C-alpha positions as a Markdown table, in Angstrom:
| # | Residue | x | y | z |
|---|---|---|---|---|
| 1 | Met | -45.8 | -20.7 | 6.1 |
| 2 | Arg | -45.7 | -20.6 | 2.3 |
| 3 | Thr | -45.8 | -17.2 | 0.6 |
| 4 | Thr | -44.0 | -15.4 | -2.1 |
| 5 | Leu | -41.3 | -12.8 | -1.5 |
| 6 | Gln | -43.5 | -10.3 | -3.4 |
| 7 | Gln | -46.2 | -10.9 | -0.8 |
| 8 | Cys | -43.8 | -10.6 | 2.1 |
| 9 | Glu | -42.5 | -7.3 | 0.6 |
| 10 | Ala | -46.1 | -6.0 | 0.4 |
| 11 | Asp | -46.7 | -7.0 | 4.1 |
| 12 | Leu | -43.6 | -5.4 | 5.5 |
| 13 | Asp | -43.3 | -1.8 | 6.7 |
| 14 | Arg | -41.6 | 0.0 | 3.8 |
| 15 | Ala | -39.5 | 2.3 | 6.0 |
| 16 | Pro | -36.7 | 0.0 | 7.1 |
| 17 | Phe | -37.1 | -2.8 | 4.4 |
| 18 | Val | -36.2 | -2.8 | 0.8 |
| 19 | Arg | -35.9 | -5.5 | -1.8 |
| 20 | Val | -32.3 | -5.8 | -3.0 |
| 21 | His | -32.5 | -8.9 | -5.2 |
| 22 | Arg | -35.2 | -11.2 | -6.6 |
| 23 | Ser | -34.4 | -13.5 | -3.7 |
| 24 | Ala | -33.7 | -11.0 | -0.8 |
| 25 | Ile | -35.2 | -8.2 | 1.2 |
| 26 | Val | -33.0 | -6.4 | 3.6 |
| 27 | Asn | -33.5 | -4.2 | 6.7 |
| 28 | Leu | -31.7 | -1.0 | 5.9 |
| 29 | Asp | -30.7 | -0.6 | 9.6 |
| 30 | Ala | -28.7 | -3.8 | 9.3 |
| 31 | Val | -26.6 | -2.7 | 6.3 |
| 32 | Val | -23.0 | -2.0 | 7.3 |
| 33 | Asp | -21.4 | -1.3 | 3.9 |
| 34 | Arg | -21.5 | -2.1 | 0.2 |
| 35 | Arg | -18.8 | -3.0 | -2.3 |
| 36 | Arg | -19.0 | -2.6 | -6.1 |
| 37 | Leu | -18.6 | -5.8 | -8.1 |
| 38 | Pro | -17.6 | -6.2 | -11.7 |
| 39 | Gly | -20.7 | -5.9 | -13.9 |
| 40 | Gly | -22.5 | -3.2 | -11.9 |
| 41 | Asp | -23.8 | -5.3 | -9.0 |
| 42 | Phe | -23.0 | -4.6 | -5.4 |
| 43 | Arg | -22.3 | -6.8 | -2.4 |
| 44 | Leu | -24.0 | -5.6 | 0.8 |
| 45 | Arg | -22.6 | -6.6 | 4.1 |
| 46 | Thr | -25.1 | -6.8 | 7.0 |
| 47 | Arg | -24.8 | -7.3 | 10.7 |
| 48 | His | -27.0 | -10.4 | 10.8 |
| 49 | Cys | -27.1 | -12.1 | 7.4 |
| 50 | Gly | -23.5 | -11.8 | 6.3 |
| 51 | Glu | -23.4 | -10.7 | 2.6 |
| 52 | Leu | -26.2 | -10.2 | 0.1 |
| 53 | Leu | -26.2 | -9.3 | -3.5 |
| 54 | Leu | -27.7 | -5.9 | -4.5 |
| 55 | Ser | -28.7 | -6.3 | -8.2 |
| 56 | Arg | -28.3 | -3.6 | -10.8 |
| 57 | Thr | -32.1 | -3.5 | -11.3 |
| 58 | Arg | -32.8 | -2.9 | -7.6 |
| 59 | Arg | -30.0 | -0.4 | -6.9 |
| 60 | Arg | -31.9 | 2.7 | -7.7 |
| 61 | Ala | -34.7 | 1.7 | -5.2 |
| 62 | Phe | -32.1 | 0.8 | -2.6 |
| 63 | Asp | -30.3 | 4.2 | -3.0 |
| 64 | Ala | -33.6 | 6.1 | -2.7 |
| 65 | Ala | -34.7 | 4.2 | 0.4 |
| 66 | Leu | -31.3 | 4.7 | 2.0 |
| 67 | Ala | -31.5 | 8.5 | 1.2 |
| 68 | Arg | -34.9 | 8.7 | 2.9 |
| 69 | Arg | -33.6 | 7.0 | 6.0 |
| 70 | Arg | -30.8 | 9.6 | 6.5 |
């Protein structure tokens, strides 16, 4: 299957999934914690994928999606 991440993002149910980087989409239910990195980025630790980068440009959308889940 060949598709763009943008197309995958559009096809996914928005409730548990959010794009956190230009190369990653994460299930919010799998996020265990996050650590701030120098420069404003964050490192997300997940149950299944290890660690992922949360970019500065995607942080606001991530925080909003996380707040809606609580």
